[in-house]
C-alpha positions in Angstrom: -46.2 45.4 -20.9 -47.3 41.4 -21.0 -45.2 38.6 -21.2 -43.8 36.9 -24.2 -46.1 34.5 -26.1 -44.9 31.0 -27.1 -46.9 29.7 -29.9 -46.6 26.1 -31.2 -47.5 25.6 -34.7 -49.3 22.3 -35.4 -49.6 20.7 -38.9 -51.5 21.7 -40.6 -50.2 25.2 -40.1 -52.8 27.6 -38.7 -54.0 30.0 -41.6 -52.8 33.2 -40.1 -49.4 31.3 -40.6 -49.8 30.0 -43.8 -51.0 33.5 -45.0 -48.1 35.1 -43.7 -45.7 32.4 -44.6 -46.7 32.7 -48.3 -46.1 36.4 -48.4 -42.7 36.2 -47.4 -40.5 36.8 -50.8 -39.5 33.5 -52.5 -36.0 34.1 -53.8 -34.2 30.9 -55.1 -31.8 30.2 -52.4 -30.9 26.7 -51.0 -33.0 25.5 -48.0 -30.7 26.8 -45.4 -30.7 30.3 -46.8 -34.5 29.8 -46.9 -34.7 29.2 -43.4 -32.9 32.2 -42.4 -34.9 34.3 -44.4 -38.1 32.8 -42.3 -36.2 33.7 -39.4 -35.2 37.1 -40.5 -38.8 38.1 -41.7 -40.4 37.2 -38.5 -38.0 38.8 -36.4 -37.9 42.0 -38.5 -41.9 42.4 -38.8 -43.2 41.1 -35.4 -39.8 40.7 -33.3 -41.0 37.3 -33.1 -38.3 34.6 -32.7 -39.3 31.4 -35.1 -37.9 28.0 -33.9 -37.8 25.7 -37.0 -37.6 22.3 -36.6 -34.3 21.3 -39.0 -33.3 17.9 -39.0 -30.7 16.2 -41.5 -31.3 19.0 -43.9 -35.2 18.5 -43.9 -37.9 20.5 -42.5 -39.5 18.7 -39.3 -42.9 19.3 -38.1 -42.2 20.9 -34.7 -42.4 24.5 -35.0 -42.7 27.6 -32.6 -42.5 31.1 -32.2 -42.1 33.4 -29.3 -43.9 36.7 -29.8 -42.5 39.6 -27.3 -46.0 40.3 -26.1 -49.7 39.2 -26.4 -50.4 42.7 -28.3 -48.0 41.9 -31.1 -49.2 38.1 -31.2 -52.7 39.4 -31.4 -51.9 42.0 -34.1 -50.1 39.3 -36.3 -53.0 36.9 -36.1 -55.3 39.8 -36.9 -53.4 40.8 -39.9 -52.9 37.6 -41.5 -56.3 36.0 -40.7 
C-alpha cells in the first residue's frame, strides 16, 4: 500500500476539485455547518482529510487535502476531471 498523498489546493482550484465541490449537496446551512459538510463529504467518499483555511469566520485561500494513498487520489482526479 502506498503512502498518504498530501495535495495543496491552489487558488484558482484545480478543475477536478471544482467539479467535485460543485456536486456536494448545497443545503441552506450556516458557514460552520457548510464547512463540516465539505469535510464529511471528502472523508466519506475518499477517506480524504480536508484541511480548510478558516480564519475569523471567513474562508481563506490555503486549503489542502490528505488522501490515504496514491490510488485513491488518482481515482478522485480521474473521476472529477
